[in-house]
N, C-alpha and C positions, 0 to 999 in steps of 0.2 A: 211928181207932185210940184205944185208951184211954190216958189220961194216965199210968198206972203203967208201961206198956210204954215210953212215950217217955222217962220219967225213968230207967228202968233202962238203956235203950240209950244215953242221954246220959252216964250214969255210967260205963258200960263204955268208951265212946269216950274220955272224959276220962282214965280210968285207963290206957288203952292209950297215949294221947298222952304222959302224964307218964312212964310206964315207958319209952317210946321216947326221950324227951329225957334222962332220967337214966342210962339204960343204954347210950347210944351210945358207940362207940369214939372215942377221941381220937387224932388223927394223931401218930405218934411222931417226926415231923420228916422231913427229906429223907432218902432212902435213901443209903447210902454209895456212893461212886463205884466201879464195878466195875474190878477190876484184870485186865488181859488176861494170861492164863497159858498156857503150853504144855501139852501132854499130860503132860509129866513133872512139872508143878506149879511150874515156875520161870517167872519173868517174862522178857520180851524182853531186859532189861538183863543177864541172866546167860548170854546166848547170844552167841557170837562172830559178828559180822556178815559176816565173809569166809568162814569155813568152816561156819557155821550149827551148830556143835557147842556143847553146853552145858558150861560149865566150873564149874558148881556141884558141891558135894559133898553126899553123903547120909550120915546116921548109921545105921549098921547094928549090931545087937546081935551080940556074939561069945560063943561058948560053948566051954568046955574039952572034953576028951575024954569026960568023964563026963556031959556035957550040962548042966553048971551054968553060970549066967550069969557071964561073965568081963569084961564091960565093953562099951564101944562102940568101933567103928573108923569112920573116915571114908573112904568110897570115892567115886570120881568118878561123876558121873551118866552113865548110858548113853544119854542122848538124842542122836540123830544130827542132828536138824534141828528148828528152831523151827516148829511147826505152828499156833501161835495166831494171833490177829488181827494184821494188819500196821497200822502207823500210816498215816494218810491221805497224808502227804507222800511215802511210798515208793510208794504206789499211783498217784497222779495226776501227780507231777512227772516229766517225762522225764529220762532219764539225760543227763549232760553229756558230749558227745562231744568228742574232741580237736579242736583247731582245724585247719581245712584251709588249705593254702597256695594 
């Protein structure tokens, strides 16, 4: 091979290496912890454990008879049961049975 081609190839290789080192992405840090939510958008802590109903409230826009914005009202969430991920201790720990005599 001729020396000019080797020099041009080495220059292109060096330019690519420098561009890759300078233009690489920096890690933004650890990702935030995911929050388990139900299909209604509320967490497990906003659902009653015995009845499985959601006791959170949602903000709804209200309008007057002419269709103009009249403010907000708070209505109860219509979720009937928590369908999100369950905590590990509820899955693997057996239920405590009443003592037998």
